[in-house]
C-alpha positions as CSV (number, residue, x, y, z in Angstrom):
1,R,0.0,0.0,0.0
2,G,2.8,2.4,0.9
3,N,4.4,2.1,-2.4
4,T,1.3,2.7,-4.4
5,R,0.6,5.9,-2.2
6,T,4.2,7.0,-3.0
7,E,3.6,6.3,-6.7
8,E,0.3,8.2,-6.6
9,G,2.0,11.1,-5.0
10,K,4.7,11.3,-7.5
11,I,1.9,11.2,-10.3
12,D,-0.1,13.9,-8.6
13,A,3.0,16.1,-8.3
14,K,3.6,15.8,-12.2
15,I,-0.1,16.5,-12.9
16,A,0.2,19.8,-10.9
17,E,3.2,20.9,-12.9
18,A,2.0,19.6,-16.2
19,T,1.4,22.4,-18.8
20,T,-0.4,20.7,-21.8
21,P,-4.0,18.8,-21.8
22,T,-2.2,15.7,-23.4
23,T,0.4,15.4,-20.5
24,V,-2.4,15.8,-17.9
25,A,-4.6,13.2,-19.8
26,A,-1.9,10.8,-19.9
27,L,-1.0,11.3,-16.0
28,K,-4.7,11.0,-15.0
29,K,-5.0,7.7,-17.1
30,E,-1.6,6.5,-15.4
31,R,-3.0,7.2,-11.9
32,I,-6.2,5.3,-12.7
33,D,-4.3,2.4,-14.0
34,L,-2.0,2.3,-11.0
35,I,-5.1,1.9,-8.8
36,E,-6.5,-0.7,-10.9
37,S,-3.5,-2.7,-10.8
38,K,-3.5,-2.3,-7.0
39,L,-7.0,-3.7,-7.0
40,A,-6.4,-6.8,-8.9
41,K,-3.8,-8.0,-6.4
42,L,-5.9,-7.3,-3.2
43,E,-7.9,-9.9,-1.3
44,A,-11.7,-9.0,-1.0
45,G,-11.5,-7.7,2.4
46,D,-9.0,-5.0,1.6
47,K,-10.3,-3.6,-1.6
48,M,-13.1,-1.3,-0.3
49,Q,-10.8,1.7,0.2
50,W,-9.1,1.2,-3.1
51,T,-12.4,0.6,-5.1
52,R,-13.8,3.8,-3.9
53,Q,-10.5,5.5,-4.9
54,F,-10.7,4.1,-8.3
55,I,-14.2,5.2,-8.6
56,D,-13.5,8.8,-7.5
57,S,-10.4,9.1,-9.7
58,C,-12.3,8.0,-12.7
59,S,-15.2,10.4,-11.9
60,E,-12.7,13.3,-11.3
61,A,-10.7,12.6,-14.5
62,A,-13.8,12.5,-16.7
63,E,-15.8,15.5,-15.2
64,S,-12.8,17.7,-15.3
65,R,-12.4,16.6,-19.2
66,A,-8.8,15.9,-18.6
67,Y,-9.4,12.3,-19.4
68,P,-13.1,12.0,-20.5
69,E,-12.6,8.3,-21.5
70,A,-12.6,7.6,-17.8
71,I,-16.4,7.7,-17.8
72,T,-16.4,4.5,-19.8
73,R,-14.0,2.9,-17.5
74,L,-16.2,3.8,-14.6
75,K,-19.3,2.6,-16.2
76,D,-17.8,-0.6,-17.0
77,F,-16.3,-1.1,-13.4
78,E,-19.8,-0.6,-12.1
79,K,-21.2,-3.4,-14.2
80,K,-18.2,-5.6,-13.2
81,L,-18.8,-5.0,-9.5
82,A,-22.4,-5.9,-10.0
83,A,-21.7,-9.0,-12.0
84,D,-19.1,-10.1,-9.3
85,G,-21.7,-9.7,-6.5
86,A,-19.7,-7.0,-4.9
87,D,-21.3,-5.1,-1.8
88,K,-24.5,-3.5,-2.9
89,D,-23.8,-0.2,-1.4
90,L,-20.5,-0.1,-3.2
91,V,-22.1,-0.8,-6.5
92,A,-24.6,2.1,-5.6
93,Y,-21.8,4.3,-5.0
94,A,-20.2,3.5,-8.3
95,R,-23.5,3.7,-10.2
96,F,-24.3,7.2,-8.7
97,R,-20.9,8.6,-9.3
98,A,-21.1,7.3,-13.0
99,M,-24.7,9.0,-13.4
100,T,-23.6,12.3,-11.9
101,T,-20.2,12.5,-13.7
102,E,-22.0,11.7,-17.0
103,Y,-24.8,14.4,-16.2
104,M,-22.1,17.1,-15.5
105,M,-20.2,16.1,-18.8
106,A,-23.6,16.4,-20.6
107,Q,-24.1,20.0,-19.4
108,S,-21.0,21.2,-21.0
109,A,-21.1,19.1,-24.1
110,P,-21.8,21.2,-27.3
111,G,-25.2,20.5,-29.3
112,T,-26.9,19.2,-25.9
113,D,-30.6,19.3,-26.0
114,P,-31.2,20.5,-22.3
115,I,-34.8,19.1,-22.2
116,K,-33.5,15.6,-23.3
117,M,-30.7,15.7,-20.9
118,Q,-32.8,16.6,-17.9
119,T,-35.4,14.0,-18.7
120,A,-32.6,11.3,-19.0
121,W,-31.1,12.5,-15.7
122,L,-34.5,12.4,-13.9
123,E,-35.1,9.0,-15.3
124,S,-31.7,7.6,-14.1
125,L,-32.5,9.0,-10.8
126,R,-35.9,7.2,-10.5
127,T,-34.2,4.1,-11.7
128,F,-31.5,4.3,-9.0
129,V,-33.8,4.8,-6.1
130,K,-35.7,1.8,-7.3
131,D,-32.6,-0.5,-7.9
132,F,-31.0,0.9,-4.4
133,P,-33.8,2.0,-2.2
134,T,-31.5,1.9,1.0
135,S,-28.1,2.9,-0.2
136,S,-26.0,5.9,1.4
137,E,-26.4,7.6,-2.0
138,T,-30.2,7.2,-2.3
139,P,-31.1,10.3,-0.2
140,E,-29.1,12.5,-2.5
141,A,-31.0,11.0,-5.6
142,L,-34.2,11.7,-3.8
143,L,-33.3,15.1,-3.1
144,Q,-32.5,15.9,-6.7
145,L,-35.9,14.4,-7.7
146,A,-37.7,16.5,-5.0
147,I,-36.0,19.8,-6.1
148,D,-37.0,19.2,-9.8
149,S,-40.6,18.4,-8.8
150,E,-40.7,21.5,-6.4
151,F,-39.1,23.8,-9.3
152,S,-41.9,22.2,-11.7
153,G,-44.6,23.3,-9.4
154,K,-45.4,19.8,-8.1
155,E,-45.3,20.9,-4.5
156,Q,-47.1,17.9,-3.0
157,E,-45.0,15.5,-5.0
158,A,-42.0,17.4,-3.8
159,K,-43.1,17.5,-0.2
160,E,-43.6,13.5,-0.3
161,L,-40.1,13.0,-1.6
162,Y,-38.6,15.4,1.1
163,T,-40.5,13.6,3.7
164,Q,-39.4,10.3,2.5
165,I,-35.7,11.4,2.9
166,V,-36.3,12.7,6.5
167,T,-38.2,9.5,7.5
168,Q,-35.9,6.9,6.0
169,F,-32.7,8.7,6.1
170,P,-32.6,10.9,9.2
171,S,-29.0,11.1,9.7
172,A,-28.2,11.7,6.0
173,H,-26.9,15.3,5.1
174,A,-29.6,15.6,2.6
175,A,-32.2,15.1,5.4
176,T,-31.3,18.7,7.0
177,T,-32.1,20.2,3.4
178,A,-35.3,18.1,3.1
179,K,-36.6,19.0,6.6
180,G,-36.2,22.6,5.8
181,A,-37.8,22.3,2.4
182,V,-40.9,20.7,4.1
183,T,-41.1,23.7,6.5
184,R,-40.8,26.0,3.7
185,I,-43.5,24.4,1.7
186,D,-45.9,24.2,4.7
187,C,-45.1,27.8,5.9
188,V,-48.0,29.6,4.0
189,G,-50.5,30.9,6.4
190,K,-48.2,30.1,9.4
191,V,-46.1,32.0,11.7
192,L,-42.4,31.8,10.7
193,P,-39.9,31.4,13.5
194,L,-36.7,33.1,12.5
195,T,-34.0,34.2,15.0
196,G,-30.1,34.7,14.6
197,K,-27.5,37.4,14.9
198,T,-26.9,40.4,12.8
199,V,-23.7,41.3,11.2
200,T,-22.8,43.4,14.2
201,G,-23.4,40.6,16.5
202,E,-26.8,41.8,17.9
203,K,-30.0,39.4,18.5
204,F,-32.4,39.3,15.6
205,D,-36.2,37.9,16.1
206,L,-38.4,38.1,13.2
207,S,-41.4,38.4,15.8
208,A,-40.3,42.1,16.5
209,Y,-41.6,42.9,13.1
210,R,-45.2,41.7,13.7
211,G,-47.6,43.9,12.1
212,K,-45.1,44.8,9.3
213,T,-44.8,43.5,5.9
214,V,-41.5,41.7,5.9
215,L,-39.6,40.5,2.8
216,L,-36.9,37.9,3.5
217,H,-34.0,37.8,1.1
218,Y,-31.7,34.8,1.2
219,W,-28.5,35.9,-0.7
220,A,-24.6,35.5,-0.9
221,T,-22.0,37.8,-2.1
222,N,-21.0,35.0,-4.7
223,S,-24.3,34.9,-6.4
224,P,-24.6,37.4,-9.3
225,V,-28.5,37.0,-9.3
226,A,-28.7,37.9,-5.6
227,L,-26.6,40.8,-6.0
228,T,-28.7,42.2,-8.8
229,D,-31.9,41.6,-6.5
230,L,-30.1,43.8,-3.9
231,A,-30.5,46.9,-6.1
232,A,-34.3,46.1,-6.7
233,L,-34.9,45.4,-3.1
234,K,-33.2,48.7,-2.0
235,D,-35.7,50.6,-4.3
236,I,-38.5,48.7,-2.9
237,Q,-37.5,49.4,0.7
238,A,-37.1,53.1,-0.1
239,K,-40.5,53.3,-1.9
240,Y,-42.5,51.5,0.8
241,A,-40.8,52.2,4.0
242,R,-43.5,54.6,5.1
243,E,-46.3,51.7,4.6
244,N,-44.4,49.5,7.2
245,V,-42.5,47.2,4.4
246,V,-39.2,45.9,5.7
247,V,-36.6,44.0,3.9
248,V,-34.5,41.5,5.9
249,G,-31.5,39.9,4.3
250,I,-30.1,36.7,5.3
251,S,-26.5,36.1,4.3
252,L,-25.4,32.7,3.2
253,D,-21.7,33.5,3.0
254,D,-19.4,31.1,4.8
255,K,-17.1,33.9,6.2
256,V,-18.1,37.0,8.0
257,D,-15.2,38.8,6.5
258,T,-16.3,38.3,3.1
259,L,-19.8,39.6,4.0
260,T,-18.6,42.7,5.8
261,A,-16.2,43.6,3.0
262,Y,-18.9,43.6,0.6
263,L,-21.1,45.6,2.7
264,K,-18.6,48.3,3.3
265,Q,-18.2,48.9,-0.6
266,S,-21.9,48.5,-1.1
């Protein structure tokens, strides 16, 4: 294992220094070949970590377009895992990585029909959920389906999918998003509890604005659309301030420094 890690490190160093796409492609292929050769020599019990690394390496190489042929290797590998009776969660991991990688590649491919691409993506997600109803990747597949349903105006269908995530996969990362989505869908006509801290560290409680018309704006400094919205919201606030209209901005920036720097100049 140590020798393979050392060889991987050398290849990664060469990739970082490579200056031509051809060289990068050759090195990415070399790295994947190295991991595959390691897999062939391992006993079944030692293969899990290296199998996932092979899957991730193929996915990254293909999605970055450095070595696009890696998507074929990944899909073939997933089929081999299934045929060999490998751990079902591992097969699901390979399938989901292959699906998402292919989808990302299709988005940037010239001449792609976006409607057909999206239709195929959603169908692959439904098939995945049917084939792997309990895998660790299933919550993310359900989340993608739920988001599409909500954006398509199918709120009840979206709510059912979000609820399925929360109920069946409560500890999954997607469950946090799903739980919030259900709250959002159900919030019409209800009191919205919202507390937090302002940029200057003061306590904020939405209940203090009861009796006013409050517009909540979730935004981030790295979102061009959100920054465009800010100009319109500024005009709205100025125009309707006397009519008790208040705009409350909720920053999704990861770093306070990024937010405060933007607010100082805007």
